[in-house]
C-alpha positions in Angstrom: 17.8 -22.6 40.0 19.3 -25.1 41.8 17.3 -28.0 40.6 18.5 -30.7 43.2 16.8 -28.4 45.9 13.7 -28.5 46.6 11.1 -27.3 49.1 7.4 -28.5 50.1 5.1 -25.0 50.9 1.9 -25.7 52.3 -0.2 -21.8 51.2 -1.7 -20.6 54.3 -5.5 -20.4 52.9 -7.0 -21.9 56.3 -3.7 -20.4 59.0 -4.8 -19.6 62.3 -3.5 -20.0 66.1 -6.5 -21.8 67.0 -5.5 -24.2 70.1 -2.2 -24.2 71.7 0.1 -27.1 70.9 3.4 -25.5 71.8 5.3 -22.7 73.9 5.0 -20.1 70.8 1.2 -20.6 70.4 0.7 -19.5 74.1 -1.2 -16.7 74.3 -1.8 -16.1 70.8 -5.2 -17.4 70.1 -6.8 -15.9 67.0 -4.1 -12.8 67.3 -2.6 -14.0 63.7 -3.8 -12.1 60.8 -4.5 -14.6 57.9 -3.7 -11.4 55.4 -0.4 -11.0 56.9 0.6 -14.8 56.7 -0.5 -14.4 53.3 1.5 -11.7 52.5 4.3 -13.1 54.2 4.1 -16.4 52.5 4.0 -15.2 49.2 7.0 -13.4 49.4 9.3 -16.4 51.5 7.6 -18.4 48.1 9.1 -15.6 45.8 12.4 -16.0 47.0 12.7 -19.3 47.7 11.5 -20.4 43.9 14.3 -18.2 42.5 16.7 -20.4 43.7 15.1 -23.6 43.9 12.3 -25.8 43.7 9.4 -25.3 45.1 6.5 -28.2 45.3 2.8 -27.4 46.9 0.4 -29.3 48.6 -2.9 -28.2 48.9 -4.1 -26.7 51.8 -7.1 -28.0 53.7 -9.8 -27.0 55.5 -9.9 -27.4 59.3 -5.7 -28.0 59.1 -4.3 -24.8 59.8 -0.9 -26.1 60.5 -0.5 -27.8 57.2 1.9 -24.3 56.7 4.7 -26.0 58.5 5.2 -28.1 55.8 8.5 -29.2 57.5 6.6 -31.4 60.1 5.4 -33.5 57.4 8.2 -36.1 57.5 11.7 -37.1 57.3 12.4 -36.7 53.3 16.1 -38.2 52.1 16.0 -38.5 48.3 12.7 -40.3 46.8 12.0 -41.5 50.6 10.0 -40.1 53.3 9.2 -41.3 56.7 5.6 -39.4 57.5 5.5 -37.9 60.9 3.1 -39.5 63.5 1.8 -36.0 65.0 1.2 -36.3 68.9 -1.3 -33.6 69.1 -5.2 -34.5 67.3 -5.1 -31.1 66.2 -2.2 -32.1 63.7 -3.0 -35.5 63.1 -5.5 -34.9 60.2 -2.7 -33.4 58.0 -1.1 -37.0 57.9 -3.6 -38.4 55.1 -2.8 -35.3 53.3 0.6 -35.1 52.9 1.1 -39.1 52.7 -1.3 -38.8 49.3 1.2 -35.9 48.2 4.2 -37.9 48.5 2.5 -40.7 47.2 1.3 -39.2 44.2 4.7 -37.5 43.5 6.9 -40.8 43.4 8.2 -41.2 46.5 8.5 -44.4 49.0 6.2 -43.6 52.1 7.3 -45.0 55.2 4.8 -44.8 58.1 5.7 -45.1 61.8 3.8 -47.4 64.0 0.5 -45.9 65.9 1.9 -46.0 69.3 
């Protein structure tokens, strides 16, 4: 395992396609399978943790897109610039990611509201 490589993942406990905020979601409302998402996530988690450190952020009810942790912010070392999500459907994720980064010793930078 390469300890200098780290990934942040979020289990898909609440994953679903309930709305459309990008072209990939168009035409897919409620067509995803949570069981399949969990199976795929578990396989991905297994493969990644064989080669890198994997940190987990707790999934939160009402925020199905938290599984897309790459969108949480821009990380460099122990610094993170948190994302300021455009769509209201993702804005509620921000405090959970902020808390996770704070709790794990990151210096957190926030973008202005506008």
